[in-house]
C-alpha positions in Angstrom: 2.3 8.8 8.9 1.2 8.9 5.3 -2.3 7.8 6.2 -2.5 10.5 8.9 -1.4 13.1 6.4 -4.0 11.9 3.9 -6.7 11.9 6.5 -5.9 15.4 7.7 -5.7 16.6 4.1 -9.1 15.1 3.4 -10.6 16.9 6.4 -9.0 20.2 5.5 -10.2 19.8 1.9 -13.8 19.1 3.1 -14.0 22.2 5.3 -12.4 24.5 2.6 -14.5 23.2 -0.3 -17.8 23.0 1.6 -17.4 26.5 3.1 -16.3 28.1 -0.2 -19.2 26.4 -2.0 -21.6 27.5 0.7 -20.4 31.0 0.4 -20.7 31.0 -3.4 -24.2 29.7 -3.5 -25.3 32.1 -0.8 -24.2 35.1 -2.8 -25.3 33.7 -6.2 -28.4 31.7 -5.6 -30.6 30.7 -8.5 -32.7 33.7 -9.5 -36.5 33.6 -9.0 -38.3 35.9 -11.4 -42.1 36.0 -10.9 -44.3 36.2 -13.9 -47.0 38.3 -12.1 -47.2 42.0 -12.5 -49.5 44.6 -10.9 -51.5 44.6 -14.1 -52.5 41.0 -13.4 -54.1 42.3 -10.2 -55.9 45.1 -11.9 -53.5 47.8 -10.6 -52.1 50.7 -12.6 -48.4 50.9 -12.2 -45.2 52.3 -13.6 -42.0 50.3 -14.3 -39.1 52.1 -12.6 -35.4 51.8 -13.0 -33.1 53.6 -10.5 -29.5 53.4 -9.5 -27.7 52.9 -6.2 -24.7 54.9 -5.0 -22.4 52.2 -6.2 -23.9 52.2 -9.7 -26.2 49.2 -9.7 -29.5 49.6 -11.6 -32.5 48.3 -9.7 -35.9 47.3 -11.1 -39.1 48.6 -9.4 -42.8 49.2 -9.6 -44.5 52.3 -8.5 -48.2 51.8 -7.8 -50.2 54.9 -7.0 -53.1 54.5 -4.6 -56.6 54.1 -6.2 -58.0 56.5 -3.6 -55.6 59.4 -4.1 -57.4 62.7 -4.0 -57.4 65.0 -7.0 -55.8 68.5 -6.9 -59.0 70.1 -5.6 -59.9 67.6 -2.9 -57.8 67.1 0.1 -58.0 63.8 2.1 -59.6 63.7 5.5 -58.8 61.3 8.3 -55.8 59.1 8.8 -57.3 56.3 6.7 -57.2 58.4 3.5 -54.2 58.1 1.2 -52.0 61.1 0.7 -49.9 61.9 -2.3 -46.8 62.6 -0.2 -46.8 59.2 1.6 -45.8 55.7 0.4 -45.2 52.2 1.7 -42.1 50.5 0.4 -42.4 46.7 0.3 -39.2 44.7 0.6 -39.1 41.0 -0.6 -37.2 38.1 0.9 -34.2 36.0 -0.2 -33.8 34.8 -2.9 -37.2 35.9 -4.2 -38.3 39.1 -6.0 -40.9 41.9 -5.9 -43.5 39.8 -7.6 -43.4 37.2 -4.9 -44.8 39.5 -2.3 -47.2 41.6 -4.4 -50.3 39.4 -4.2 -50.3 39.3 -0.4 -49.6 43.0 0.1 -51.6 44.6 -2.7 -54.5 45.4 -0.3 -52.3 48.3 1.0 -52.7 50.0 -2.4 -56.4 50.8 -1.5 -55.1 53.6 0.8 -51.4 54.1 0.0 -49.0 54.5 -2.8 -46.8 51.4 -2.8 -43.4 50.9 -4.2 -41.7 47.5 -4.7 -38.2 46.8 -6.1 -35.9 43.9 -6.6 -32.8 43.9 -4.4 -29.4 43.8 -6.2 -28.7 40.7 -8.2 -32.2 39.3 -7.5 -35.2 39.5 -9.7 -34.8 41.8 -12.6 -32.2 44.0 -11.0 -28.6 44.2 -12.0 -25.7 43.1 -9.8 -23.1 40.4 -9.7 -24.1 38.9 -6.4 -26.4 39.4 -3.4 -25.0 40.1 0.1 -28.1 38.9 1.9 -28.5 42.3 3.7 -25.0 43.7 4.0 -25.2 46.1 1.1 -29.0 45.9 0.4 -29.5 48.8 2.8 -28.0 50.9 0.0 -30.7 49.7 -2.3 -33.4 50.9 0.1 -31.6 54.3 0.5 -31.6 54.6 -3.3 -35.3 53.7 -3.4 -36.1 56.4 -0.9 -34.0 58.9 -2.9 -36.0 58.1 -6.0 -39.4 58.4 -4.3 -38.4 61.8 -2.7 -37.7 63.0 -6.3 -41.4 62.2 -6.9 -42.4 64.4 -3.9 -43.0 61.5 -1.5 -42.1 62.9 1.9 -43.0 60.2 4.4 -42.5 56.4 4.3 -43.8 53.2 5.8 -41.7 50.1 5.3 -42.9 46.5 5.2 -40.2 43.9 4.9 -40.2 40.1 4.9 -37.2 38.0 5.8 -34.2 39.7 4.1 -36.5 42.7 3.5 -37.3 42.9 7.2 -33.7 42.8 8.1 -32.9 45.6 5.6 -35.8 47.7 7.0 -34.4 47.6 10.5 -30.8 48.1 9.4 -31.4 51.1 7.0 -34.2 52.9 8.8 -31.9 54.8 11.3 -30.4 56.5 8.2 -33.8 57.5 6.9 -35.5 60.1 9.1 -38.6 60.2 6.8 -39.5 56.6 7.8 -42.6 56.8 10.1 -43.3 53.1 10.7 -41.9 49.6 10.0 -43.3 46.1 9.8 -40.5 43.6 10.0 -41.5 40.1 9.4 -39.3 37.0 9.9 -36.1 39.0 10.0 -32.8 37.6 11.1 -31.1 39.4 14.1 -27.5 39.1 12.8 -26.1 37.9 9.5 -23.6 35.6 11.2 -26.4 33.6 12.6 -27.7 33.0 9.1 -24.3 31.5 8.1 -25.1 28.7 10.6 -28.3 28.0 8.8 -26.4 27.2 5.6 -25.0 24.1 7.3 -27.5 22.2 9.3 -24.8 19.6 10.3 -24.5 19.2 14.1 -21.1 20.5 15.4 -19.6 20.9 11.9 -21.8 23.8 11.2 -19.8 26.0 13.5 -16.4 25.8 11.8 -18.1 25.9 8.4 -20.0 29.1 9.3 -16.8 30.6 10.7 -15.0 29.9 7.4 -17.9 31.3 5.4 -17.6 34.5 7.4 -13.9 34.5 6.6 -14.5 34.2 2.9 -17.0 37.1 3.2 -14.3 39.3 4.6 -11.7 38.2 2.1 -13.8 38.5 -1.1 -16.4 41.1 -0.2 -15.0 43.0 2.7 -18.0 42.2 4.8 -18.0 41.3 8.4 -21.1 39.2 9.0 -21.1 40.1 12.7 -21.5 43.7 11.9 -24.6 43.2 9.8 -27.0 43.2 12.7 -30.6 44.4 12.3 -31.1 43.9 16.1 -28.3 46.2 16.9 -29.5 48.8 14.3 -33.0 48.7 15.7 -31.7 50.1 19.0 -31.4 53.4 17.3 -35.1 53.6 16.3 -37.8 55.5 18.1 -40.6 55.0 15.6 -43.4 52.5 15.7 -42.2 49.0 14.8 -44.2 45.8 14.4 -42.1 42.7 14.6 -43.8 39.5 13.3 -42.3 36.0 13.6 -43.6 32.4 13.9 -42.3 30.2 16.6 -42.1 27.4 14.1 -40.2 29.3 11.4 -38.0 26.7 9.8 -35.9 29.2 7.7 -35.1 31.9 10.2 -35.3 30.4 13.7 -37.5 32.1 16.3 -34.4 32.9 18.5 -33.7 35.7 16.0 -37.1 37.3 16.9 -36.2 37.1 20.6 -32.9 38.8 20.0 -34.7 41.6 18.2 -37.3 41.8 21.0 -34.5 42.2 23.5 -32.9 45.0 21.5 -36.2 46.8 21.5 -37.2 46.1 25.1 -37.0 49.7 26.1 -38.9 51.0 23.0 -42.4 52.0 23.9 -43.5 52.0 20.3 -42.4 48.5 19.5 -45.0 45.8 19.1 -44.5 42.0 18.8 -46.8 39.5 17.1 -45.4 36.1 17.7 -47.5 33.3 16.1 -47.8 29.5 16.5 -47.7 26.8 14.0 -46.9 28.8 10.9 -44.1 28.2 8.5 -41.8 30.8 6.9 -44.0 33.2 5.0 -47.3 31.7 5.9 -50.0 34.3 6.8 -52.4 34.4 9.7 -56.1 34.9 8.8 -56.0 38.2 10.7 -52.8 39.3 8.9 -54.4 41.9 6.5 -56.4 43.5 9.3 -53.4 43.8 11.6 -51.0 45.2 8.9 -53.6 47.7 7.6 -54.4 48.8 11.1 -50.8 49.3 12.0 -50.1 51.6 9.1 -53.4 53.5 9.5 -52.5 54.3 13.0 -48.8 55.2 12.4 -48.5 56.5 8.9 
């Protein structure tokens, strides 16, 4: 009997310790702070600090377009940048704004662009990340700041965590005209499974991780669902995902596609043989064309 009790106690300790540790490292991952700035790419920019509704100060870069018209010349054609439009670029987890800048800087030729670090990550304040549960508030704060700068219409590009936040928050932002969501998860509870790539055991461990999220943060992982939120969108959306994505499995893209199946303005670009974050050689042309047509 004593051996049985010890064995059961060991099993219980394993599940409790492993799930608590998994929960902790998921909300407080090592910070990645890129050394690159827009200046390194020859871009004029402004360092920005703005606050969320819950009082967290976020760090951002505002990069005005090189082709903005002056006060006497108005732009002509949809390919000309306008002062009242901007594209917000949202980074992945657990990276920062500098991580995505080199690959997306081409958008600055025609558009104002704005990048910021989500709470806790990069140079922003915050005691922890919620991997998308509260980061929608960060995007709302960014939009509020840009509106104070007379920006009236927005495009959003988001990668991984950023793509999930774009889909989740956009129904609350009527000024958003177009979204590119790349490698987004469909529901946060599915990502809890990706913490534990242990056959069979990952299910109870993910369930316990969701339990700790409710207890300590008041967050129900099942209710953080970009796929469900996307059902409320009627704007142009480009969903990008690789079938070989090793971080966010392709099944997430299929769930988002199912959620958008009745949306005539939804586009899907599913690629072969690319890893998480790897870009197709046609990437720049496709992204630029999408925003030129819809923003």
